[in-house]
C-alpha positions as CSV (number, residue, x, y, z in Angstrom):
1,M,-0.9,37.5,-12.8
2,G,1.3,37.0,-9.8
3,Q,-1.4,37.6,-7.3
4,I,-2.0,34.8,-5.0
5,T,-5.9,34.6,-4.2
6,A,-7.4,33.4,-1.4
7,A,-8.6,30.1,-3.1
8,H,-4.9,28.9,-3.2
9,F,-5.4,28.8,0.7
10,I,-8.1,26.3,0.3
11,Y,-7.0,24.6,-2.8
12,I,-3.4,23.7,-2.2
13,P,-3.9,22.2,1.2
14,A,-7.2,20.1,-0.3
15,V,-4.8,18.9,-3.1
16,L,-2.2,17.8,-0.6
17,V,-4.8,15.9,1.6
18,V,-6.2,14.0,-1.4
19,G,-2.8,13.0,-2.3
20,V,-2.1,11.7,1.2
21,V,-5.5,9.8,1.1
22,I,-4.8,8.2,-2.2
23,G,-1.4,7.5,-1.2
24,W,-2.5,5.9,2.3
25,I,-5.5,3.8,0.3
26,L,-2.6,2.5,-2.6
27,G,-0.1,1.7,0.3
28,S,-2.2,0.0,2.4
29,R,-3.4,-2.6,-0.5
30,A,0.3,-3.1,-1.3
31,A,1.2,-3.8,2.0
32,A,-1.8,-6.5,2.3
33,D,-0.8,-8.2,-1.0
34,A,2.6,-8.3,0.2
35,Y,1.8,-9.8,3.5
36,A,-0.5,-12.3,1.4
37,A,1.9,-13.2,-0.6
38,E,4.7,-13.7,2.2
39,L,1.9,-16.1,4.1
40,R,1.6,-18.2,0.8
41,R,5.0,-18.6,0.4
42,R,5.5,-19.9,4.1
43,E,2.7,-22.5,3.2
44,E,4.7,-23.8,0.2
45,R,7.7,-24.0,2.0
46,E,6.0,-25.9,4.8
47,K,4.1,-28.2,2.1
48,R,7.5,-29.0,0.7
49,K,9.3,-29.6,4.0
50,A,6.5,-31.8,5.0
51,E,6.7,-33.8,1.4
52,K,10.4,-34.2,1.7
53,Q,10.3,-35.5,5.3
54,A,7.3,-38.1,4.5
55,S,9.3,-39.8,1.4
């Protein structure tokens, strides 16, 4: 019951790599969404500023 088999030397690093890959994918998506949201905010500010100056 307390024996560590050779499978652990493959299984544990494989699970860690899968976790890193999933984290990388989710993190890159979140960063892209945050970047797009910031661009939308800047465009809205510029639009409001232009409307304010035009009136």
